[in-house]
Every structure is written in C-alpha cells, then in structure tokens.
C-alpha positions in Angstrom: 0.0 0.0 0.0 1.5 3.3 -1.0 1.8 6.3 1.4 -0.6 9.0 0.5 2.0 11.6 1.5 4.2 10.6 -1.5 3.2 10.4 -5.1 4.4 7.8 -7.5 7.6 9.7 -8.3 8.8 10.0 -4.7 8.2 13.7 -4.2 6.8 15.0 -1.0 3.5 16.7 -1.5 4.5 19.6 0.6 7.4 20.4 -1.8 5.3 20.1 -4.9 4.4 23.3 -6.8 0.9 24.5 -6.0 -1.4 25.8 -8.6 -4.1 28.3 -8.0 -7.0 28.5 -10.4 -7.9 32.0 -11.6 -11.3 33.3 -11.1 -11.7 33.4 -14.9 -10.8 29.8 -15.6 -7.4 30.7 -17.4 -4.4 28.5 -17.4 -2.5 28.3 -14.2 0.4 30.8 -13.9 3.9 29.6 -14.2 5.9 29.8 -11.0 8.8 32.5 -11.0 12.2 31.2 -12.0 15.0 31.6 -9.5 18.4 32.8 -11.0 21.3 30.6 -10.3 23.8 31.9 -7.8 26.5 34.1 -9.3 29.7 34.5 -7.6 30.0 38.1 -8.8 27.4 39.1 -6.4 29.0 37.4 -3.4 31.5 39.2 -1.4 34.1 37.5 0.9 32.2 38.8 3.9 29.3 36.5 3.0 31.6 33.5 3.3 31.8 32.6 -0.3 35.2 31.9 -1.8 35.4 31.1 -5.6 37.2 27.9 -6.3 40.7 28.3 -7.7 41.1 27.8 -11.4 43.5 25.2 -12.4 46.3 26.2 -14.8 46.1 24.5 -18.0 48.8 24.1 -20.7 48.5 24.9 -24.3 46.2 22.7 -26.2 47.6 20.2 -28.6 48.7 21.6 -32.0 49.0 25.3 -30.7 52.4 26.9 -30.8 53.2 29.1 -27.8 54.4 32.7 -28.2 57.9 33.2 -29.6 60.8 34.1 -27.3 60.8 37.7 -28.5 57.3 38.4 -27.2 56.0 41.0 -26.5 56.4 42.6 -29.9 57.5 45.9 -28.6 60.8 44.4 -27.4 62.0 44.4 -31.0 61.0 46.9 -33.6 59.0 45.6 -36.5 59.1 47.2 -40.0 55.8 47.2 -41.8 56.0 47.3 -45.6 53.0 48.8 -47.2 52.2 47.9 -50.8 52.7 50.6 -53.3 49.5 52.1 -54.6 47.7 55.3 -55.4 46.9 55.8 -51.7 50.5 55.3 -50.5 52.4 57.2 -53.2 54.4 60.4 -52.5 52.3 63.5 -52.0 52.1 65.8 -54.9 54.5 68.8 -55.0 52.8 72.1 -54.6 54.5 75.2 -56.2 53.5 78.0 -53.8 54.3 81.7 -53.8 57.4 81.2 -51.6 59.5 80.0 -54.5 58.4 82.9 -56.7 59.3 85.3 -53.9 62.7 83.8 -53.5 63.3 84.0 -57.3 62.2 87.6 -57.4 64.4 88.5 -54.4 67.4 86.8 -56.1 66.8 88.8 -59.3 66.5 92.1 -57.4 69.8 91.3 -55.5 71.5 90.5 -58.8 70.3 93.8 -60.3 71.5 95.7 -57.3 74.9 94.1 -57.6 75.1 94.9 -61.3 74.1 98.5 -60.9 76.3 98.9 -57.8 79.2 97.6 -59.8 78.5 100.0 -62.7 78.2 102.9 -60.3 81.4 102.0 -58.6 83.3 101.7 -61.9 81.9 105.0 -63.0 83.0 106.6 -59.8 86.5 105.1 -60.1 86.8 106.3 -63.7 85.6 109.8 -62.6 88.3 110.0 -59.9 90.9 108.8 -62.3 89.9 111.2 -65.1 89.1 114.0 -62.6 87.0 116.2 -64.9 87.2 119.9 -64.4 84.9 122.6 -65.5 86.0 124.9 -68.3 87.5 128.3 -67.6 85.5 131.4 -68.8 87.1 134.8 -69.3 85.9 138.1 -70.9 88.4 139.5 -73.4 86.6 142.6 -74.5 83.3 144.5 -74.3 82.2 147.6 -76.2 79.0 149.6 -76.7 77.9 152.0 -79.4 74.9 154.4 -79.7 74.2 154.2 -75.9 71.2 156.4 -75.0 69.1 156.2 -71.9 67.3 159.6 -72.0 63.8 158.5 -73.2 64.2 154.8 -74.2 67.3 152.7 -73.8 69.1 152.0 -77.1 72.6 150.4 -77.3 74.6 148.0 -79.5 76.9 145.7 -77.6 79.9 143.7 -78.9 81.5 141.3 -76.6 84.2 138.7 -76.8 84.9 135.9 -74.3 86.9 132.7 -74.2 86.2 129.2 -73.0 89.1 126.8 -72.3 88.9 123.0 -71.7 91.4 122.6 -68.9 91.2 118.7 -69.0 94.1 116.8 -70.6 92.2 113.5 -70.8 88.6 114.5 -71.6 87.0 116.3 -74.5 84.2 118.8 -73.8 80.9 119.5 -75.4 78.9 122.6 -74.7 75.3 123.3 -75.7 72.4 125.6 -75.0 74.5 128.7 -74.8 72.8 132.0 -73.7 74.6 135.2 -73.0 73.0 138.1 -71.1 74.1 141.6 -70.1 72.6 143.0 -66.9 72.6 146.2 -65.0 71.6 145.6 -61.4 69.7 142.5 -62.2 67.9 144.1 -65.1 68.6 142.5 -68.5 69.9 145.0 -71.0 70.5 142.6 -74.0 70.9 138.9 -74.8 72.3 136.6 -77.4 72.5 132.9 -78.3 75.6 130.9 -79.3 75.6 127.7 -81.3 76.8 124.4 -79.7 80.4 123.4 -80.1 83.0 121.0 -78.8 86.3 121.5 -77.1 89.3 119.2 -77.5 91.7 118.6 -74.6 93.3 121.9 -73.5 91.6 123.7 -76.3 90.6 127.4 -76.0 87.6 128.7 -78.1 87.0 132.5 -78.6 83.4 133.5 -79.0 82.2 136.9 -80.3 78.6 137.9 -79.6 76.6 140.9 -80.7 73.6 142.1 -78.8 71.1 145.0 -79.0 69.2 146.7 -76.2 66.4 147.9 -78.5 63.0 146.6 -77.8 63.6 145.7 -74.1 61.3 147.2 -71.5 63.2 148.8 -68.7 62.0 150.3 -65.4 62.1 154.1 -65.4 64.2 154.1 -62.2 66.9 152.0 -63.8 67.0 154.1 -66.9 67.4 157.3 -64.8 70.3 155.6 -62.9 72.1 154.5 -66.2 71.7 158.1 -67.6 73.5 159.4 -64.5 76.2 156.8 -64.9 76.7 157.8 -68.5 77.0 161.4 -67.5 79.6 160.4 -64.9 81.6 158.7 -67.6 81.1 154.9 -67.1 78.4 152.2 -66.7 79.1 148.9 -64.8 77.4 145.8 -66.2 77.4 142.1 -65.6 77.8 139.4 -68.2 76.0 136.0 -67.5 76.8 132.9 -69.6 74.7 129.8 -69.2 75.3 126.5 -70.9 75.2 122.7 -70.6 78.6 121.0 -70.3 79.6 117.4 -70.9 83.0 115.6 -71.0 83.8 112.5 -72.9 86.6 110.0 -73.5 86.9 106.7 -75.3 85.8 104.8 -72.1 84.2 107.5 -69.9 81.4 110.0 -70.3 80.1 112.5 -67.7 76.5 113.5 -67.4 75.3 116.8 -68.7 75.7 119.6 -66.2 74.3 123.1 -66.1 77.1 125.7 -65.7 76.5 129.4 -65.1 79.4 131.8 -65.5 79.0 135.2 -63.8 81.4 137.9 -65.1 80.9 140.7 -62.7 82.3 144.2 -62.4 82.6 145.0 -66.2 83.2 148.7 -66.3 82.4 150.3 -69.6 84.0 153.8 -70.0 82.4 156.3 -72.4 84.7 158.3 -74.6 84.3 162.1 -74.5 80.8 161.9 -73.1 79.5 160.2 -76.2 77.4 157.0 -76.5 80.5 154.9 -77.4 82.4 153.0 -74.7 84.8 150.1 -74.1 85.7 147.8 -71.3 88.3 149.2 -68.9 90.2 146.1 -67.9 93.8 147.2 -68.4 94.3 144.7 -71.2 93.8 141.7 -68.9 91.0 139.2 -69.3 88.3 139.2 -66.6 87.9 135.8 -65.0 84.3 134.6 -64.5 83.0 132.7 -61.5 81.3 129.4 -62.2 78.2 128.0 -60.5 76.5 124.7 -61.0 
C-alpha cells in the first residue's frame, strides 16, 4: 500500500508546486524562475570563496608565443604595398618659390648697378673732370642812349678753355645776357660746339638793347652813370657742359658763369664806350 503523502515519483506533496485557479478559468500561472547563484554578487564577507582555477597548458597543436614576445621588445618594420593611396604626396608650387626668385633677381640687379656705379666713380676719380674756364676778353658799346628809351649796340668777346688733358668737352644751350643791377639789357644765343683737350675757343657775340622794356628808375640811374663817364654791367653765360673720352662720359651739367664788375667807360661823353680792364681778361665765377 503506498503512502498517500508521497506520489508515485517519490516527491513530497509539501514540496510540490501548488497551482491556484484563476477566477476566470485561465491556465494556471507559471511559478517564478529563480536565478542561479552568481559568484560576482557574493563578497568575501558573505563567506563565499570562488574555487581556484587550475592552470592548463597549451592545447595540442598550438604553438606558444615566440621568445621575443612582447612585440615591442623588438622593432618591426611594416612594408605597405605601393599604390595610389601610398604614393608620394604631390609637390605644390607655392608663392614662396616665386618670392625667392624675385628676391634673387633684385639682388642680382642691385649688384650689377652697384658695380657699374662704382666703376663710373673710379673712372671719374681717375679722369678727374674739371669745369671749363670762362674769361671776358673785350666789351664795347655803341649808340648808348638812356634819355627817353634805352638803345645800345653791344659787342663782346669771351673765351672758354677746356682745362682737362684726358677728356673732350661738349657745350650746348648757350645763352649770353648783359645785366645792370639784375635788369637785363641785352641777350644773345651761341651755337653748340665742342672742345678738345686743352683747347681754347674764342666767341664773339653781338647784342642789342632795342625793344627791351626797362624800369624808369633803372633808366634814370644809367643816364646818371653815363654822365659820370662809365656804366658797370654784368655778363652772364649759361650752358650745358659734358665731358667724354673713349671709355668714360660724364652726365650733362648746367654751368652758369658770372662775369661781374665789367666797367664800360664812355669816350668824350659820347654814346660809345669800351671795357676798362687794363688789357687783362676778366675771369668769371662758375656756378652749377
């Protein structure tokens, strides 16, 4: 006879799962599943110690790590295959190269022009160009009259000498003026000409005072000077001067010669007079 407290499978009825019928006649609900114990949620204070793990060797057919492991103990070289993504980067021509080229060109030009300037300076010091010498040889006037309107005919002769023994001179743009206290009495122009080394050129110029407007005060003063027997005038000679040689040429320079203190003495209180210089040329002062 079987015990009623045990079923046919040997389970105690008190440990069997109980089922409660729902009020609606549905299937009985499944009992909740209990999670297996996990050693991660047990601390040593709870008395749980995980069992030690036994060390196991390499499985059959598996090679252990080489003796040079880890890999950082010996440098390894990786060879990447050549391809469009691993080729050398393209070369970009930026503005830095152009600036360097321009800077080099400017430096080269500066060196060339500096050398030419230095060579010209050395040649100038070697040649040592000197300005010509201006002298007034003679000056005369005829028909001088300053009573109502100034009239006079002037004849002058002056010389220009090239004092350089290595350079030839070339003079151009000649203009000759006669002045009385900064008032122009007459003027004349002289054609261009050249001067060889140490050459002296004599120039004769004729001028007339007719047709020039003069201040009344200046005419009255010249009339008094004529009555006293002499009139002092100034000759002004302006020109451009250039010196040349086979290997050297100077730049064109403006030269102004001032021949001051030219005293014209009238003869017998007439309108005719001549320069009173004692037969010696009057040296002119040069200005550039």
